[in-house]
C-alpha positions in Angstrom: 105.4 -56.1 -151.7 107.7 -53.3 -153.0 107.3 -50.1 -151.3 108.9 -47.2 -153.3 110.2 -44.9 -150.5 109.3 -41.8 -152.0 105.8 -43.1 -152.1 106.2 -44.4 -149.0 107.1 -40.7 -147.9 104.3 -39.2 -149.6 101.7 -40.9 -147.4 103.8 -40.7 -144.2 103.2 -37.0 -144.4 99.6 -37.2 -145.0 99.5 -39.8 -141.9 101.4 -37.6 -139.5 99.3 -34.6 -140.4 95.7 -36.2 -140.1 97.0 -37.3 -136.7 97.8 -34.2 -135.7 95.1 -32.5 -136.8 96.7 -30.3 -138.9 94.2 -29.7 -141.6 96.8 -27.2 -143.7 99.5 -29.7 -143.4 96.9 -32.6 -144.5 95.7 -30.9 -147.8 99.2 -29.9 -148.6 100.3 -33.4 -148.2 97.5 -34.5 -150.5 98.6 -32.1 -153.3 101.9 -33.0 -152.9 100.6 -36.3 -153.8 98.4 -35.3 -156.4 101.8 -33.3 -158.2 104.1 -36.3 -158.0 105.0 -38.2 -160.7 102.4 -40.5 -161.7 104.8 -43.5 -161.2 104.6 -42.2 -157.9 101.2 -41.2 -157.1 100.0 -44.6 -158.1 101.7 -46.6 -155.1 100.7 -44.4 -152.3 97.0 -45.7 -152.2 97.6 -49.1 -152.4 100.4 -49.1 -149.7 98.6 -47.2 -147.2 95.5 -49.4 -148.1 97.6 -52.2 -146.9 98.9 -50.5 -144.0 95.0 -49.6 -142.8 93.9 -53.1 -143.6 96.6 -54.3 -141.0 96.2 -52.0 -138.5 91.9 -52.3 -138.8 93.0 -56.5 -138.7 94.9 -56.4 -135.5 92.3 -54.6 -133.6 90.0 -57.4 -133.8 91.4 -61.1 -133.1 87.9 -63.0 -134.8 88.9 -61.9 -138.1 87.7 -58.8 -140.1 85.1 -56.2 -138.3 81.2 -56.7 -139.4 79.3 -53.9 -140.8 78.2 -53.0 -137.6 81.8 -53.0 -135.8 82.8 -50.6 -138.9 79.7 -48.5 -138.3 80.6 -48.3 -134.6 84.2 -47.2 -135.1 83.1 -44.9 -138.2 81.4 -42.9 -135.5 83.8 -42.8 -132.8 86.4 -41.6 -135.7 83.5 -38.9 -136.9 83.3 -38.2 -133.1 87.3 -37.9 -132.3 88.5 -36.2 -135.7 86.0 -33.0 -135.9 88.6 -31.2 -137.9 88.0 -33.5 -141.0 84.8 -32.6 -143.3 84.5 -36.3 -143.8 81.1 -38.0 -143.1 80.5 -41.3 -141.2 79.3 -43.1 -144.5 82.8 -42.1 -145.8 84.5 -43.3 -143.0 82.1 -46.5 -142.8 83.0 -47.2 -146.5 86.8 -47.2 -146.2 86.7 -49.3 -143.3 84.9 -51.7 -145.1 87.0 -51.6 -147.6 89.9 -52.2 -145.7 87.7 -55.1 -144.0 86.6 -56.9 -147.3 88.6 -57.4 -150.2 85.7 -57.5 -152.3 84.0 -53.9 -150.8 84.8 -50.9 -153.2 84.0 -47.8 -151.4 81.4 -46.1 -152.7 82.3 -42.3 -152.7 83.6 -39.3 -154.8 87.3 -40.4 -155.8 88.5 -37.1 -154.7 87.7 -37.7 -151.3 89.0 -41.8 -150.9 92.6 -40.4 -150.2 91.0 -38.0 -147.4 89.2 -41.1 -145.8 91.5 -43.3 -146.5 94.7 -41.4 -144.6 92.3 -40.1 -141.9 91.2 -43.7 -141.0 94.4 -45.1 -141.2 95.9 -42.3 -139.3 93.1 -43.1 -136.6 94.0 -46.8 -136.5 97.7 -46.1 -136.1 97.5 -43.7 -133.2 94.7 -44.9 -131.5 95.9 -48.8 -131.5 99.6 -48.6 -131.5 100.5 -48.4 -127.5 98.0 -51.5 -127.1 99.9 -53.2 -129.9 103.1 -52.8 -128.0 104.4 -49.9 -129.6 105.6 -46.5 -127.9 104.0 -44.2 -131.0 102.6 -44.6 -134.6 105.7 -44.3 -136.3 106.9 -47.3 -134.6 103.5 -49.1 -135.8 103.8 -47.9 -139.1 107.5 -48.8 -139.4 106.5 -52.3 -137.9 103.7 -53.0 -140.3 105.5 -51.3 -143.2 108.4 -53.7 -143.0 105.9 -56.8 -142.5 104.6 -55.8 -146.1 107.9 -55.5 -147.5 108.8 -59.4 -146.5 105.3 -60.6 -147.9 105.4 -62.0 -151.5 103.1 -60.1 -154.0 
């Protein structure tokens, strides 16, 4: 996968602010994405969807999580991320989309980036140490490195 460093940086800031539960910073990072050149803007969500998918699939050793596992995780995210206005249903839709290629999240388009970055940030921060990383930055970098090595 080709990853443009500028597109990666746009998403990295959204991940960082989501993990920090910095609502103002998070909104500013989403605004920066919206104002980016179209060629960059169009790359950010696919990159971070791939990151979220990689992080989610490492949580489950027996393959992609099922609907109930995704619902349980969505409830957990909602409980641990009270700063975000997302519903359990929206979080579940993102988790299902990360789990299954054929699932297209059913939610308002303007809420999709928020949900994706909250879920991906949660996965990176919650499971970094369990995957042998000191922090979410190391985990994110490892996933991005792996994605770059994979053919398209």
